[in-house]
N, C-alpha and C positions, 0 to 999 in steps of 0.2 A: 974717144974710147967707146968701143962697142960692148954691149952686154951679151953674154951668152945665156940662153935660156935652156932649161931642161925641157924634155919632151912634153911634159904636161903643160908648161907655160906656152910652148909653141902651139899646142892644140887649142888652148884658150884664145890665142890671138890669131888663129887661122882665118883667112879671108874667104875661103870657099869650101864646099863639101869635098871637092877633089883633094884639096890640101890636107884636110882632116884625115881622109882615107890614106893618103900617102904617109902621113906621120904615124898612123897606126901600123901600117906595114913596116915602117922603119923600126917601130918598137918591137916587132916580132924578131928582129935580128939581134936584139939585146938578150942574149941567152942567160945572163946572170941577174936579170931583173927579178925581183920577188913577185909572188902572186898578188900581194897587196898593191904593188906598184902597177902591175898590169891591169888590175881592176880599176885603179884610179885613172889610168889613161882612158880606158873604155868609158867610164862614167863621165869624165870630162868631155870626151868626144860626143857622147850622147847629148849632153847639155848644149855643147857648141853647135851641133847639127840642128838642134831644136831652135836655137837662137837664129841661125842662118836661114832656116826655112820659115820662120815666123816673122812677119813684117810688123806686127804690133808689139812694141817693146814692153808693154805692161804685162804681157802674157808669157814672158820668157821664164824658164824653169828656175833660174838662179835668183829670182826676186824673192826676198824673204816673205814667208807666209805668216800673217799675224794670227795667233791663236787666241781664243777667248779663255780667260781665266775662269775656272769654276771654283767657287768658294765652297769649302766644306762646312757642313753644319757641325757646330760643337755640341758635344753631349753635355747635358747638365748633371 
């Protein structure tokens, strides 16, 4: 049984920059896609292209960034 993926999932799993570009062009043919969906495709493509062009896996954009918690001072 084969799974069918949506365009965003296909972009996430693309193996080359050319494939990402082709998928974005394919997305332009979807005239009923919402603006939110189109932005999601572009954002996913941006991150995937960064992953493909960056050979150091620790510097890919989808890695979670740890933030430092700032403790607020309580008023007495």
